[in-house]
TORKOL-4160 file (C-alpha; in steps of 0.2 Angstrom, whole numbers, padded with zeros to 4 digits, m for minus):
171
<pt num="1" X="0059" Y="0036" Z="m0048"/>
<pt num="2" X="0049" Y="0030" Z="m0064"/>
<pt num="3" X="0031" Y="0025" Z="m0060"/>
<pt num="4" X="0028" Y="0006" Z="m0062"/>
<pt num="5" X="0012" Y="m0002" Z="m0058"/>
<pt num="6" X="0011" Y="m0018" Z="m0049"/>
<pt num="7" X="0006" Y="m0034" Z="m0057"/>
<pt num="8" X="m0002" Y="m0049" Z="m0050"/>
<pt num="9" X="0006" Y="m0066" Z="m0052"/>
<pt num="10" X="m0007" Y="m0070" Z="m0065"/>
<pt num="11" X="m0003" Y="m0054" Z="m0075"/>
<pt num="12" X="0016" Y="m0058" Z="m0076"/>
<pt num="13" X="0014" Y="m0069" Z="m0091"/>
<pt num="14" X="0000" Y="m0062" Z="m0100"/>
<pt num="15" X="m0010" Y="m0045" Z="m0100"/>
<pt num="16" X="m0024" Y="m0041" Z="m0111"/>
<pt num="17" X="m0034" Y="m0025" Z="m0113"/>
<pt num="18" X="m0049" Y="m0032" Z="m0106"/>
<pt num="19" X="m0041" Y="m0037" Z="m0090"/>
<pt num="20" X="m0032" Y="m0020" Z="m0089"/>
<pt num="21" X="m0049" Y="m0011" Z="m0091"/>
<pt num="22" X="m0056" Y="m0021" Z="m0077"/>
<pt num="23" X="m0044" Y="m0014" Z="m0065"/>
<pt num="24" X="m0047" Y="0004" Z="m0070"/>
<pt num="25" X="m0054" Y="0015" Z="m0056"/>
<pt num="26" X="m0053" Y="0001" Z="m0044"/>
<pt num="27" X="m0046" Y="0003" Z="m0027"/>
<pt num="28" X="m0042" Y="m0009" Z="m0012"/>
<pt num="29" X="m0048" Y="0001" Z="0004"/>
<pt num="30" X="m0042" Y="m0002" Z="0021"/>
<pt num="31" X="m0043" Y="0006" Z="0038"/>
<pt num="32" X="m0029" Y="0014" Z="0048"/>
<pt num="33" X="m0035" Y="0021" Z="0064"/>
<pt num="34" X="m0052" Y="0030" Z="0061"/>
<pt num="35" X="m0048" Y="0033" Z="0042"/>
<pt num="36" X="m0051" Y="0024" Z="0027"/>
<pt num="37" X="m0037" Y="0023" Z="0013"/>
<pt num="38" X="m0037" Y="0016" Z="m0004"/>
<pt num="39" X="m0024" Y="0010" Z="m0016"/>
<pt num="40" X="m0025" Y="0006" Z="m0034"/>
<pt num="41" X="m0029" Y="m0013" Z="m0036"/>
<pt num="42" X="m0017" Y="m0015" Z="m0050"/>
<pt num="43" X="m0002" Y="m0014" Z="m0037"/>
<pt num="44" X="m0010" Y="m0027" Z="m0026"/>
<pt num="45" X="m0003" Y="m0044" Z="m0027"/>
<pt num="46" X="m0012" Y="m0053" Z="m0012"/>
<pt num="47" X="m0018" Y="m0050" Z="0006"/>
<pt num="48" X="m0012" Y="m0061" Z="0020"/>
<pt num="49" X="m0016" Y="m0061" Z="0039"/>
<pt num="50" X="m0002" Y="m0055" Z="0051"/>
<pt num="51" X="0012" Y="m0067" Z="0053"/>
<pt num="52" X="0029" Y="m0068" Z="0061"/>
<pt num="53" X="0040" Y="m0054" Z="0056"/>
<pt num="54" X="0059" Y="m0056" Z="0057"/>
<pt num="55" X="0067" Y="m0039" Z="0063"/>
<pt num="56" X="0081" Y="m0033" Z="0051"/>
<pt num="57" X="0094" Y="m0022" Z="0059"/>
<pt num="58" X="0098" Y="m0004" Z="0054"/>
<pt num="59" X="0081" Y="m0001" Z="0046"/>
<pt num="60" X="0070" Y="0014" Z="0047"/>
<pt num="61" X="0057" Y="0012" Z="0062"/>
<pt num="62" X="0042" Y="0010" Z="0050"/>
<pt num="63" X="0050" Y="m0005" Z="0041"/>
<pt num="64" X="0046" Y="m0019" Z="0054"/>
<pt num="65" X="0057" Y="m0033" Z="0045"/>
<pt num="66" X="0053" Y="m0047" Z="0033"/>
<pt num="67" X="0041" Y="m0061" Z="0031"/>
<pt num="68" X="0043" Y="m0078" Z="0022"/>
<pt num="69" X="0028" Y="m0079" Z="0011"/>
<pt num="70" X="0029" Y="m0096" Z="0002"/>
<pt num="71" X="0048" Y="m0095" Z="0001"/>
<pt num="72" X="0049" Y="m0077" Z="m0004"/>
<pt num="73" X="0057" Y="m0064" Z="0007"/>
<pt num="74" X="0045" Y="m0049" Z="0008"/>
<pt num="75" X="0049" Y="m0033" Z="0018"/>
<pt num="76" X="0035" Y="m0027" Z="0028"/>
<pt num="77" X="0031" Y="m0009" Z="0032"/>
<pt num="78" X="0019" Y="m0003" Z="0046"/>
<pt num="79" X="0008" Y="0010" Z="0038"/>
<pt num="80" X="0003" Y="0017" Z="0055"/>
<pt num="81" X="0021" Y="0021" Z="0059"/>
<pt num="82" X="0025" Y="0027" Z="0042"/>
<pt num="83" X="0011" Y="0040" Z="0044"/>
<pt num="84" X="0017" Y="0045" Z="0061"/>
<pt num="85" X="0002" Y="0037" Z="0070"/>
<pt num="86" X="0002" Y="0029" Z="0087"/>
<pt num="87" X="0008" Y="0011" Z="0085"/>
<pt num="88" X="m0004" Y="m0002" Z="0091"/>
<pt num="89" X="m0004" Y="m0021" Z="0095"/>
<pt num="90" X="m0008" Y="m0032" Z="0080"/>
<pt num="91" X="m0024" Y="m0042" Z="0081"/>
<pt num="92" X="m0034" Y="m0054" Z="0071"/>
<pt num="93" X="m0041" Y="m0041" Z="0059"/>
<pt num="94" X="m0023" Y="m0034" Z="0056"/>
<pt num="95" X="m0017" Y="m0038" Z="0038"/>
<pt num="96" X="m0002" Y="m0037" Z="0026"/>
<pt num="97" X="m0007" Y="m0031" Z="0009"/>
<pt num="98" X="0007" Y="m0037" Z="m0003"/>
<pt num="99" X="0010" Y="m0024" Z="m0016"/>
<pt num="100" X="0023" Y="m0021" Z="m0031"/>
<pt num="101" X="0033" Y="m0005" Z="m0028"/>
<pt num="102" X="0044" Y="m0004" Z="m0043"/>
<pt num="103" X="0053" Y="m0022" Z="m0045"/>
<pt num="104" X="0051" Y="m0026" Z="m0027"/>
<pt num="105" X="0036" Y="m0034" Z="m0017"/>
<pt num="106" X="0033" Y="m0025" Z="m0001"/>
<pt num="107" X="0020" Y="m0029" Z="0013"/>
<pt num="108" X="0010" Y="m0015" Z="0020"/>
<pt num="109" X="0003" Y="m0018" Z="0038"/>
<pt num="110" X="m0014" Y="m0011" Z="0039"/>
<pt num="111" X="m0027" Y="m0012" Z="0054"/>
<pt num="112" X="m0040" Y="m0020" Z="0043"/>
<pt num="113" X="m0044" Y="m0022" Z="0025"/>
<pt num="114" X="m0062" Y="m0016" Z="0020"/>
<pt num="115" X="m0067" Y="m0019" Z="0001"/>
<pt num="116" X="m0062" Y="m0015" Z="m0016"/>
<pt num="117" X="m0072" Y="m0001" Z="m0023"/>
<pt num="118" X="m0074" Y="0008" Z="m0040"/>
<pt num="119" X="m0070" Y="0026" Z="m0039"/>
<pt num="120" X="m0070" Y="0035" Z="m0055"/>
<pt num="121" X="m0057" Y="0049" Z="m0059"/>
<pt num="122" X="m0072" Y="0061" Z="m0059"/>
<pt num="123" X="m0075" Y="0057" Z="m0040"/>
<pt num="124" X="m0057" Y="0060" Z="m0035"/>
<pt num="125" X="m0052" Y="0077" Z="m0030"/>
<pt num="126" X="m0034" Y="0084" Z="m0026"/>
<pt num="127" X="m0028" Y="0083" Z="m0008"/>
<pt num="128" X="m0032" Y="0098" Z="0003"/>
<pt num="129" X="m0017" Y="0111" Z="0004"/>
<pt num="130" X="m0019" Y="0111" Z="0023"/>
<pt num="131" X="m0001" Y="0104" Z="0026"/>
<pt num="132" X="0013" Y="0101" Z="0015"/>
<pt num="133" X="0022" Y="0091" Z="0027"/>
<pt num="134" X="0030" Y="0074" Z="0023"/>
<pt num="135" X="0014" Y="0066" Z="0026"/>
<pt num="136" X="0005" Y="0075" Z="0012"/>
<pt num="137" X="0017" Y="0068" Z="m0001"/>
<pt num="138" X="0009" Y="0050" Z="0001"/>
<pt num="139" X="m0009" Y="0056" Z="m0004"/>
<pt num="140" X="m0014" Y="0056" Z="m0022"/>
<pt num="141" X="m0031" Y="0062" Z="m0020"/>
<pt num="142" X="m0048" Y="0061" Z="m0010"/>
<pt num="143" X="m0060" Y="0048" Z="m0017"/>
<pt num="144" X="m0078" Y="0053" Z="m0014"/>
<pt num="145" X="m0089" Y="0037" Z="m0012"/>
<pt num="146" X="m0107" Y="0042" Z="m0007"/>
<pt num="147" X="m0106" Y="0053" Z="0009"/>
<pt num="148" X="m0089" Y="0046" Z="0013"/>
<pt num="149" X="m0071" Y="0051" Z="0008"/>
<pt num="150" X="m0057" Y="0038" Z="0006"/>
<pt num="151" X="m0039" Y="0045" Z="0006"/>
<pt num="152" X="m0031" Y="0038" Z="m0010"/>
<pt num="153" X="m0012" Y="0035" Z="m0008"/>
<pt num="154" X="0001" Y="0036" Z="m0021"/>
<pt num="155" X="0011" Y="0020" Z="m0017"/>
<pt num="156" X="0026" Y="0027" Z="m0028"/>
<pt num="157" X="0029" Y="0040" Z="m0015"/>
<pt num="158" X="0027" Y="0029" Z="0002"/>
<pt num="159" X="0047" Y="0026" Z="0001"/>
<pt num="160" X="0059" Y="0038" Z="m0006"/>
<pt num="161" X="0074" Y="0032" Z="m0016"/>
<pt num="162" X="0086" Y="0028" Z="m0001"/>
<pt num="163" X="0072" Y="0019" Z="0008"/>
<pt num="164" X="0067" Y="0009" Z="m0008"/>
<pt num="165" X="0086" Y="0004" Z="m0010"/>
<pt num="166" X="0086" Y="m0002" Z="0008"/>
<pt num="167" X="0070" Y="m0012" Z="0005"/>
<pt num="168" X="0076" Y="m0019" Z="m0012"/>
<pt num="169" X="0093" Y="m0024" Z="m0003"/>
<pt num="170" X="0083" Y="m0034" Z="0011"/>
<pt num="171" X="0071" Y="m0042" Z="m0003"/>
């Protein structure tokens, strides 16, 4: 699958080099369980609170269904379930981070959104080679921020080709 970075609504019509540079090394960070994760800000369209999700039959368990976001149908994925973590009840801190994956907008359900951080490439190391299980394919690198480490995700690998086709069909 070809890499295609997400664009915000404002960027759809016009992108200049200054705006592109302002997103360089920027990551939206969020928490799932006890760990902090990050995704490139250039993929993020918007962040919304949890809302009613309409279940769609015959989807993988981590694809919870779809939401209606201002008239647009957006498939949503529970990142906890995708990472094979124990599911939990949604609360007032639970958010949906809407991102562009390829040509499709997808909502990522996370426990809570933290902040946008600048993590230069020099502070990102390769993921540890502890496990080469399916979960490790999602990790782009480990971002060092002070004494903390943020797990940086590769959004293009969150869904394989057949899963992406299923999501695109729903959207």
